[in-house]
Every structure is written in structure tokens, then in C-alpha cells.
One Martini backbone bead per residue (centre of mass of N, CA, C, O) as a GRO file, in nm:
protein
  128
    1MET     BB    1   6.590  -3.076   2.484
    2SER     BB    2   6.523  -2.869   2.248
    3GLU     BB    3   6.322  -2.794   1.989
    4ILE     BB    4   6.561  -2.724   1.794
    5ASP     BB    5   6.743  -2.993   1.861
    6GLN     BB    6   6.535  -3.179   1.726
    7PRO     BB    7   6.494  -3.421   1.527
    8PHE     BB    8   6.370  -3.540   1.247
    9ALA     BB    9   6.150  -3.725   1.123
   10PRO     BB   10   6.160  -3.917   0.845
   11ASP     BB   11   5.841  -3.827   0.761
   12THR     BB   12   5.938  -3.525   0.802
   13PRO     BB   13   5.945  -3.237   0.669
   14ARG     BB   14   6.138  -3.003   0.589
   15PRO     BB   15   6.206  -2.691   0.614
   16PRO     BB   16   6.282  -2.437   0.444
   17GLN     BB   17   6.541  -2.261   0.337
   18PRO     BB   18   6.647  -1.965   0.344
   19PHE     BB   19   6.734  -1.697   0.169
   20ILE     BB   20   6.926  -1.432   0.189
   21SER     BB   21   6.709  -1.243   0.075
   22GLU     BB   22   6.499  -1.311   0.298
   23ILE     BB   23   6.667  -1.222   0.536
   24SER     BB   24   6.709  -0.933   0.451
   25GLU     BB   25   6.413  -0.853   0.434
   26ALA     BB   26   6.349  -0.909   0.729
   27ALA     BB   27   6.564  -0.716   0.845
   28ALA     BB   28   6.479  -0.462   0.705
   29LYS     BB   29   6.187  -0.441   0.810
   30HIS     BB   30   6.237  -0.459   1.113
   31PHE     BB   31   6.474  -0.206   1.102
   32ARG     BB   32   6.405   0.007   0.886
   33VAL     BB   33   6.554  -0.068   0.611
   34SER     BB   34   6.727  -0.138   0.338
   35VAL     BB   35   6.868  -0.370   0.140
   36VAL     BB   36   7.077  -0.183   0.030
   37GLN     BB   37   7.198  -0.094   0.299
   38LEU     BB   38   7.300  -0.377   0.380
   39GLN     BB   39   7.492  -0.383   0.106
   40GLY     BB   40   7.639  -0.150   0.193
   41GLY     BB   41   7.883   0.085   0.361
   42SER     BB   42   7.756   0.155   0.615
   43ARG     BB   43   7.849   0.257   0.975
   44LYS     BB   44   7.580   0.276   1.086
   45ARG     BB   45   7.412   0.146   1.341
   46GLU     BB   46   7.125   0.128   1.187
   47VAL     BB   47   7.283  -0.077   0.974
   48VAL     BB   48   7.481  -0.279   1.108
   49ARG     BB   49   7.301  -0.444   1.280
   50PRO     BB   50   7.109  -0.567   1.065
   51ARG     BB   51   7.343  -0.684   0.910
   52GLN     BB   52   7.448  -0.872   1.127
   53VAL     BB   53   7.189  -1.034   1.153
   54ALA     BB   54   7.180  -1.135   0.868
   55MET     BB   55   7.458  -1.279   0.879
   56TYR     BB   56   7.396  -1.464   1.109
   57LEU     BB   57   7.136  -1.605   0.978
   58SER     BB   58   7.290  -1.705   0.728
   59ARG     BB   59   7.470  -1.890   0.874
   60GLN     BB   60   7.239  -2.056   1.027
   61LEU     BB   61   7.020  -2.109   0.771
   62THR     BB   62   7.253  -2.167   0.572
   63PRO     BB   63   7.509  -2.323   0.345
   64ARG     BB   64   7.676  -2.084   0.322
   65SER     BB   65   7.950  -1.925   0.302
   66LEU     BB   66   8.129  -1.679   0.417
   67PRO     BB   67   8.219  -1.536   0.146
   68GLU     BB   68   7.928  -1.544   0.033
   69ILE     BB   69   7.802  -1.368   0.248
   70GLY     BB   70   7.982  -1.129   0.213
   71ARG     BB   71   7.912  -1.078  -0.092
   72ARG     BB   72   7.594  -1.020  -0.021
   73PHE     BB   73   7.724  -0.775   0.178
   74GLY     BB   74   7.923  -0.587  -0.015
   75GLY     BB   75   8.203  -0.752  -0.006
   76ARG     BB   76   8.271  -0.891   0.239
   77ASP     BB   77   8.459  -1.043   0.453
   78HIS     BB   78   8.466  -1.331   0.642
   79THR     BB   79   8.547  -1.181   0.905
   80THR     BB   80   8.289  -1.003   0.915
   81VAL     BB   81   8.103  -1.238   0.973
   82ILE     BB   82   8.225  -1.344   1.230
   83HIS     BB   83   8.192  -1.078   1.383
   84ALA     BB   84   7.889  -1.063   1.362
   85GLY     BB   85   7.833  -1.314   1.518
   86SER     BB   86   7.959  -1.229   1.786
   87GLN     BB   87   7.800  -0.978   1.831
   88VAL     BB   88   7.524  -1.107   1.840
   89GLU     BB   89   7.569  -1.307   2.067
   90HIS     BB   90   7.639  -1.099   2.274
   91LEU     BB   91   7.370  -0.934   2.259
   92ILE     BB   92   7.184  -1.165   2.334
   93SER     BB   93   7.317  -1.207   2.629
   94ILE     BB   94   7.236  -0.881   2.719
   95ASP     BB   95   6.964  -0.852   2.521
   96ASP     BB   96   6.639  -0.901   2.507
   97GLU     BB   97   6.543  -0.722   2.276
   98PHE     BB   98   6.746  -0.816   2.064
   99ALA     BB   99   6.672  -1.128   2.079
  100ALA     BB  100   6.380  -1.075   1.983
  101ALA     BB  101   6.462  -0.954   1.703
  102VAL     BB  102   6.601  -1.209   1.602
  103VAL     BB  103   6.357  -1.395   1.619
  104ALA     BB  104   6.177  -1.223   1.434
  105VAL     BB  105   6.353  -1.257   1.181
  106ARG     BB  106   6.370  -1.556   1.160
  107THR     BB  107   6.070  -1.608   1.145
  108ARG     BB  108   6.029  -1.438   0.881
  109ALA     BB  109   6.221  -1.598   0.698
  110LEU     BB  110   6.073  -1.868   0.730
  111GLU     BB  111   5.801  -1.770   0.613
  112LEU     BB  112   5.913  -1.695   0.334
  113ALA     BB  113   6.016  -1.983   0.271
  114ALA     BB  114   5.735  -2.120   0.298
  115ALA     BB  115   5.588  -1.949   0.076
  116ARG     BB  116   5.768  -2.027  -0.155
  117ALA     BB  117   5.718  -2.325  -0.142
  118ALA     BB  118   5.414  -2.321  -0.171
  119SER     BB  119   5.423  -2.180  -0.445
  120VAL     BB  120   5.568  -2.396  -0.595
  121GLN     BB  121   5.392  -2.626  -0.537
  122HIS     BB  122   5.139  -2.506  -0.647
  123GLU     BB  123   5.241  -2.471  -0.942
  124GLY     BB  124   5.281  -2.794  -0.984
  125CYS     BB  125   4.974  -2.787  -0.978
  126ASN     BB  126   4.694  -2.940  -1.167
  127ASP     BB  127   4.351  -2.852  -1.179
  128ALA     BB  128   4.259  -2.916  -1.491
   0.00000   0.00000   0.00000
């Protein structure tokens, strides 16, 4: 059983789930495109691949439905989200550099979620 597949112990807090906006931000930064481009209609490869990664990770890391994920990426159909996932999984299987990029975006999205959670938790504490 890999580290990812191991269940959490009952007393271990679960890491926060990233928001789609955090996943988009991480993908945009890693691939050097804007979040607006990810949400836009461009079919250029330099925008499509990052968008597909963001949709794939949104599906993996959030409880959001396929239609909702599609809406967050420029009103795309749920079948586009499914296709993005298939494309990313295929590229991961044949391209180690691409697989490393997906891991890097995933890691950054989880870091953004953890920072948000820590910030919210810290705001709830009153040191005065």
C-alpha cells in the first residue's frame, strides 16, 4: 500500500482540500499562464495542457462534480473534464517530465490549501 493510499488514523487531522481556485493558481504559476487563460477559450497547447492538469487535479482533490469543474474552467462540458483526465493520465504514463509537473502542481495546490487553513485557524485565535 503506497503512502497516498493509506487511511488516516482517527486522531490525525485530514489535510484541507484545495479549492479549485487554488488548483488553478498552482497550475497557472507552474506552467506560466494566467488563471484567466485557464478559464478562457484558447485551444493553444501551452494553455490546454495546464487547463487539463487543473481539471484533472480538481477532479482528484475536490468533491466537486464534473459539471461544476467544467463551469469553473470557462463553462466547459462535463465530457471535456473527463477527456482532460484521460489525457493527463495518458501523458503521465508516458512522460516522466509531465508526471513530475503534475506532482509539482498538486503539491503547490495542497500547500496553498494548508496555508489558507492555517490562516483561518490563526484568525480564530485571540491572543489578546
